[in-house]
Phi, psi and omega in degrees: 000160186301325184294320180288319180300320179298321181294319183294328184255001178223103188272010181291321183302141180283175182300323180298323177295320180299316182296321180294317180296316180298326182292328185270348181306315181297337182284337182263330184067209181252121180279120186275143175246014179287167185296317182271122180299143177232150176290144181280143181279162174088178180301154182262147175278087183227327181279157179299324180297317179293322178294323179296323177297315178297316181300321183291342182269353188272143173281168178298322179295321179291325176294314178298326178297318179297337182265012185242125181241133183226153175292133176287136176303146179292154178081190182219037185272112180253021186278002175086004182267350181262119179301321181293319177295318180300317179295316181298314180295323178298315180297317182298314181295331180272000182069030185252022174214136181264337181192165178231152182222159178058042172220110181261181178105117184301313185301315182293310182292331176294319179292321176297321177294321178300318179297319181297315187272341182252335187245354173268160187299316183258348176068030179284127184290156176274159169248135182249117183244173179190161172277099178233094189264314181217043176135148177263291175254315173275117185263126180262176178303150176302154184306321179296319178296316180296326177297335178293345174290335186057030181234091178304329179299326177296318178296322175301315183295316181289325176294320178297319179295317178298321179297318180296319179289320182293314181291336174280358180243016174088020181242156184215007183208133178241146175271066185195153012268156170275120186241024179289125170293133186232114183252350183248114185284354173289336182288126185291338187272009169310322186300337186271348188245203184248013172103206193266352186254124182294328180293314175298321178299321177299314183298317181284330175298312178301311185298318184287322176299311181294326178291314179297312189277334183070185184284344185219114181300336181275352180295144180300338180255018176272129179247108183301136183268159178222106178290133179214156000248116187280116355209163180082007184299325181291352178262021180307131184300135181063012182069016183270117186303140180076355177289161181294156171253129182229107186211164175289157178294328178295318177296317179301314184284327183277329190249312190264334184277325187307316180298328176292319178300317179298318180293323177295316179295332178283352174102019180306132185282334185215164177223141178256130177285151185275164180286325197275174171269144178239120182061033177088359180239121178305134186303319183296341177244022188261095183296320179304315184285310189280340181243303184294317179278305188293314184271303188289321185270311184272345176071027180295130184253354181277205181240156181252126176247145178286160164287173190305109178060019184294331179293316177295334181284358171300333176295315179296327177293344187080017184260346179223149183282325184198185182298320179297315179297320179296320178297316180296315183294314185292318178295317180296329181288331180137002174288139179252331183223134180262126179264111165077333184294328180081002186286334175292312180300320186282321193247335187300315181303316181290323179299318178291317180300324181276000179076016181269349181221138183291129174295325179299318179293320177300313181297324179299316179294316179297319179302319180294321178293316180296320177297320179296317179294323176294318180298328179278356178083014184286336175279335174287316182208098182296343181264017174299135185068016179232036181269111182295339180282349181238022185280160179289146006271157178233115188301317180295318180296321179300313181297315180295319183286329174297317178296320178294321179297320178293317178298314181296321180295318178298318181294337186274343183290139180237120177271110182276327189206142178206061182297135177068017180052048176301320179259148005279160178276168176266144179277348179224161168063025181219121179280123185243120174265133183238120188226141174141159188293334188254014183296331176241014185278145173268011176280076189249342196266335184079226187249170174074023180244107178275324183245262182068190178205090185298330183297339180262359179289143183264117181283170179300312182295322177297321178293318180293317179298326179285347184258324185282155181275333182228105185290345177291346178270008174250130172228141186221148172203151182287316182083313177200168169277183179293322182230001184225151178287156172242128182301123181077003184294318182294322179295317179295321179296317179297322179295316178296318180297321180293324180290325193282156169277332178210144183245132171256119182247112185262108185235175170128202187271152166272173178294344179275354178271339183236157178117190182298137178063028181230057176279150181228139176279328178242111183267065184242168170295132178309145190304319181296326178285326176296318177299321178297317180298319180295320179295314181294321180299318178297320181294317182286330178295325180295326183256001176069037181248152183279159178232134180247129177261126170252119182262127169257120188200154176245015180199171170290147183236152168279122180258133185229161168051230185296332178291311180297324187271359181300154182293328180221141179223131178229132176272124183245356178052214168241108193266352177086208193301320187260027184311302186298315180296316183295316180296317179297320178305319183278319181301323184262007171083008174292338179217130181274134181299141182225358183288155176225147186296130171269002180218161181262130174276119185281165171284328180212150180302326183294351177284347186292141357280132177237131181212153191293328188261042175282158180293147176287143178274157173291342176234076184306150183295125168240104189302128180093355181250133181288160176060034170235171190282059183235151164285161177288330189252343177217152175294162178277064183220161171269150173293313173227109188281165171312131179092352181286142176176133182256167172225180182279334178282155176275128182244127177249134176256122181234170179287128179298146178248130181261140178291330178218153177281339179234145176271116178300150184305315180245023184251201182226163180223127180259139178239126180233155178251000000 
């Protein structure tokens, strides 16, 4: 093994080092490099005592290495011509990297793991992570859209499917789920979470953690979860990404903390610290949050990883003088692993040697990483999830996951309005005009998709063509781009609208409008699309035909003019691979819409942040009356509130009827509607 070989060829270690190394050899056994993974012989590195023996044998550089996470170079070229690959391989052999991220492929990661366990001094295996938020190859609805199903079990199923595909692609850890409660729709990262309600957020946090990780962290198809972004990130001021969060502790504990607690109780192996400052202290350097709350109060036993270079960014916050200072502050605050900045690898050994950083704190962080790797079974079998005989693609899995993607997409659709029962449409004998920038677009996935396969995504038009009986009754034109005019586009759109018996107008955001670093001051339909909607509305009004709006969006939107006044409106989010089929299923009545909003659609952008469970005022809004809790121009209401969603059946809400006014001590009570 690498640890013994290092001793034979490097005579610097003292006798005590030799004894420590000799002691841990039985725990590792012989790391196999054969094609078929085999379980390692001998005792497992799983108990704290065994981990302490390993920890005692590590140099300061090796300890800092375990706390350092880096992006894997793209591709799989090991020919020595790539400087990034050369650096990465050098670090692995020196034991100066604990894991790599955003690099898939079983063959490549298996070889990197072989180098780690056979050619590094101690043979500690790597962990391979990635951004897998709502699918690996089969892309499911974005998390916000899936939350509109109000079915946590669905989230469990899609997370389990994503885990199976990811682990079949050489990965074993995901930077997901995002469980930030988000009340301000200007914030672009709404799309990644479960919306504005902490209770709904708790339910989906549990489901996604359990879905990713499965029942056994050591299983080859278990994908370790990472709750993010701890904590309060969704409260960024003005909805501007990376801005500070400034809130009362009661709001923090009642609104933003509960989904993290649920995820911790569900067994999440890791947590990612947030970018922003909370209460004036950057989260990555916030000892109160990362240690007093997370460890002492909540009892979290996993490890904390920074967001991308967030520890080094303490300098930009004005909270650290330089990289060395940032490394000391973040580790001391409670961070265990540094993502990509390299400051742990570069500065921690010297900080400890100079007495500026506690060795006990360094050892505590390393201990957490080693425990996590043991919990994942990597000391039992470092080639877990790296079996070339079970790598993606898998024909049976593709078929099953496609069916699940279609089911999840249908469940995610929310019908906001259906005046006059315009929907469902007829599959025959009805001329349907289809207009909008995304009717043939492959921009279906939204955010958080590193891989996927856009060429296999089903567009809206493909879904409609597959559903209607006579394709000559379909006519389509873009009318405009998402943000730009098309010469003659409005005229063509008006012509299609005049010809049709019913018009489907597909509007909304592109994937570049939502997500990280994509905050908006006006959460409206882009102006060129609004102009298109007004043109089409005039055309259909002249001929007395209905118009249906399909919204593509990663947040709640302010709806205006012809969009707001359309006869039917359906929120379609970013639905992933089966977008077209799922929308067609619902439009034509093969499936009745059942989704409900996990966020509130405001009357105007200026209401933000607006959420349903705000405190009542001492002067409640009475529209039109002065000195009450109203804006001058709009009521203090949502256009479509949290929980709103229609279906095709008529639903009546009546007062429940009780069989008895009192429940007998040993009896029963019936409730009927």
